[in-house]
C-alpha positions in Angstrom: 3.8 14.4 28.5 4.4 14.5 24.6 2.1 14.8 21.7 3.3 12.6 18.4 0.7 12.7 15.4 1.6 10.0 13.4 0.0 11.2 10.0 1.7 12.2 7.3 4.0 15.2 6.7 1.4 16.1 4.1 -1.2 16.0 6.5 0.7 17.8 9.7 1.4 20.4 7.4 -2.1 21.3 6.9 -2.8 21.7 10.7 -1.6 20.0 13.5 -1.5 20.4 17.5 0.8 23.4 19.1 4.2 21.9 20.2 3.0 18.5 18.7 6.1 16.0 16.6 5.3 14.7 13.5 6.8 10.7 13.1 4.6 9.2 10.4 2.9 5.9 11.5 5.3 3.8 9.3 8.6 5.6 10.8 7.9 4.5 14.1 9.5 1.2 13.9 12.7 3.0 12.9 12.5 5.7 15.3 11.6 4.1 18.6 14.9 4.9 20.5 13.7 8.3 19.1 10.4 8.2 21.0 12.1 6.7 24.2 13.8 9.5 24.8 10.6 11.9 24.6 9.3 12.8 28.1 6.7 10.8 29.1 3.4 9.6 28.6 3.3 10.1 25.1 0.0 10.7 23.6 -0.4 9.8 19.6 -3.2 11.4 17.8 -3.9 11.0 13.7 -6.8 12.4 11.7 -9.5 9.5 13.5 -7.5 7.6 15.6 -7.2 4.7 13.5 -3.4 5.1 13.1 -2.4 6.5 16.6 -4.2 3.3 18.0 -2.2 1.3 15.5 0.8 3.4 17.2 0.0 3.1 20.6 -0.3 -1.0 20.7 2.9 -0.9 19.0 4.8 1.2 21.8 3.2 -0.4 24.4 4.2 -3.3 23.4 7.9 -2.1 23.7 7.1 -0.9 27.4 6.1 2.9 26.4 3.6 4.7 28.7 1.2 6.0 26.0 -2.2 6.2 24.9 -4.6 6.8 21.7 -5.6 10.3 22.1 -7.5 10.4 18.7 -8.0 13.0 16.1 -5.6 15.5 16.5 -8.9 18.2 15.8 -10.6 16.7 19.2 -7.2 17.0 21.1 -6.7 20.6 19.9 -10.0 21.3 20.9 -9.7 20.3 24.0 -6.3 21.9 24.9 -7.7 25.2 23.8 -10.6 24.6 26.1 -8.4 23.5 29.0 
């Protein structure tokens, strides 16, 4: 599984999930091959779940096994209690 944070680099630097990869939403169309090369399934996260939802719809349309994990803070807290 791979976690991709689609927030801006400055948002990502302000805090993120350990081991996650930052690919801002606006860069995804140019980085499809990079995403395809990552271990799937892929979980997208952002601040609220809106941008990660957009990323999920786009990547699913290309046949990538992915899901919208929602807020990075929510994902982070689930990972820490797991």
